[in-house]
N, C-alpha and C positions, 0 to 999 in steps of 0.2 A: 245318751245311749247307755244302757246297762251292758256290762261285760262279764262274761263267765269264763273262768279258766278251768278246763278239764285236764286234770293232772293224771297222766298216764304212766304207770309203772310197766316195765317190761313184764310180760306174762299177764297183762290185763285181759279181762273178758270182753270181747268185742261187742256182744249183745248189750252189756250194761253201759258201755260208752255210747253206743248208738242210740240208746233210749234218751240220754241227755241231748245228743246232737240232733236227733230228729225232732223231738218236742220243741227245743229252743229254736231250731231252724224253721219250723212251722210258725212259731211265734214271731220270728223275724219277718217272715213273709206276710202273715195275716193278722198279727196281734195288734194290741193297742199302743205298743211302743216297741222300738227296735231293740234287739238284744244281739250283741256280738259274741260269738263263741270262738275261743282260741284253745286248740289242743296243744299240749306241751309235755315233753318228757326229757329225760337226761341223755338220750341217744338220738342220733339222726334217724335211726330206724329201730322200731320195736317189734319184737316177736310176741304176738298175743296167743291166747289159747287156741287150740285146734288148728294150728298150722298156718295162720295168717301173719304176714309181715305188714306193718303199718308205718307210714312216715308221718310223724306229728307235724302240726303246722309250725311249731317253734321249739327251740330248746329253752328249758327253764332259764338258763343264763341270759337269754335274749329278751325276756318279758319283764315289764315293769309291774310288779305285783300290786303297787298302789293303784293302778288304773282299773283293777277288777273289783266287782261288787260281790262276787261269789266264787267259791271253789267247789268243783264237783269231782268226786273220786269213785271210779268204778272199781269193783273187786277183781280178783284174778285167781289163778291156780298156782299152788306151791310147786307142782311139777313143771310148770312153765317158767318158774323163776320169779314169780310175783313178789315174794317177800324180800328178795335181795335188793330190789329197788325201793319197794314200799316201806321197808324198815330202815332204809339208809338215812343218815343224818340229814342230808340235803332235802330229802322228801319230807321228813318230819319238820324241818325248819320252815318249809312252805306252809304246812298246816298251822304251825304255831303263829306264823306271821298273820294269817287270816284271822285266827282267833284273837290275837292281841289287838287287831284293828276292829274287832266286833263285827266281822263280815260273816255272811252265810257260808256254811260248810255242809254239803250234801254228799253222803256216801251210800253206796249200794253194797249189800252183802258183806264180804270180808274187807271191803274198803273201809269199814269201821275200825279195823284193827290198827292200821297206821295212825288213824285219827286218835285212837286211845293210847297208842304207844307214845305219841307226841306229848301226852300228859294233859291234853285239854278236856278229856272226859272224866277225870278223877272226881268222884262223888256225883256224877251226873248220869241220868238215865240214858241207856243205849241198848241196841240189839245188834246181832250179826248172825251169820249162818247157823242154823239150828240143828242140822242133821250131823252125821258122822259122830254119833254118841255125844253130841254137845261139846266137842273138843274146842271149836272156835269160840263158843260162848264162855267156856272156862278161861280161855286165853284173854278174852275181852275183860272178864272180871279181874284177872290177874294184873291188868293195867289200871285198875282202880275204878272202872265204870260200874254202875249199878245196872246189872243185866235184866232186861225186861223180855218176857215171852210174848212178843208182839211182832207183827209183820213190819211195822214201821214205827219209829220213835222219834219225836221231835222234842229236843230239850233246848229251849232258848234258840240260839242261832244254828244249832247242829241237828241234822237229820241223819239217822242211821236206819238200816233195813236188814231183813233176814235172809234174802235169797234173790236169785235172778228174777224170780216171778214178780218181785216188787219194783223192778227197775222203772217201769213206765209210771207207776204211782209216785216214786221219788222224783222223777223228772217233772211231773205236773206239780208236785208240791213245791219244787224249786221255782217253777214258773210263777206260781201263785205268790210266793214270798217276794219275788223280784218285781211283780207287777200288781195283780189283783186276782181275787177269786173269779170275778166275772171274765177276765181275760183268759185265765186258765180253763174255765168251763167252755168258753168260745172255741179255743184251740182243740179241746177234747172233742167237741162236736164236729169240727171240721175234719179231724183225723178219724172220725168214725167211732170214737169211744163214747160211752154213756157217762156224762158228767155226774149223774146222780149216784153212781156206784164207785166207791173208792176202797 
C-alpha cells in the first residue's frame, strides 16, 4: 500500500489540503491500488485560513517518515501564521528527509516556499504564487530556485504550483506518479472531471 504524508503548517489553506485528501481518498476507494493518507502537524490542533480549526491525524513526532512514499504540502496565509510553522527547522527537516530518500514531494501555491527554503530546490525549476506583484516568486528565487511562469512545474521528484486554482491538478499529478496515468484518469472520470484537460 502506498502512503502519503500531508504535512500541515498552522495557517494552511483548507481547500489545498482537501484537494489532496479528496483525490487520494477517491483513489483509495475506487483506484487500482490502495493509498493511505496521513495528515500531520506540529500541534494537536491547527488553525487554518478563514477561521477553521483542524485536528490533524497525527503529530509529526508520532509518524515514521520511512513508511511514506510521498509528501504533500498545501500552502497557507501569512496572516494566519503559515510561515511560522512552514519555515521552522522541524518542518524543513521533514522536507529534506523526503528529498534525501528520493521520494515524491508535491506542493501547492506557497507550499513551494518551505520546499525551497529547505534547500532542495537550488538550481531546480519551480513556481509559486504569481500575484501580489510577484513577491512570492521573488522569494522563491531568493532560495535558489529557477522560477518558471507556469501553473504547475515538475522537476524530477518535486512538483510545485502557482495558486489554489491548481490544487486539483497537483493532486491528480501526485496520484499519477504514485500509481499510473490510467488510474489517475479513471479517478478523474469518477469524480466528474475531464481527464483530457489538465
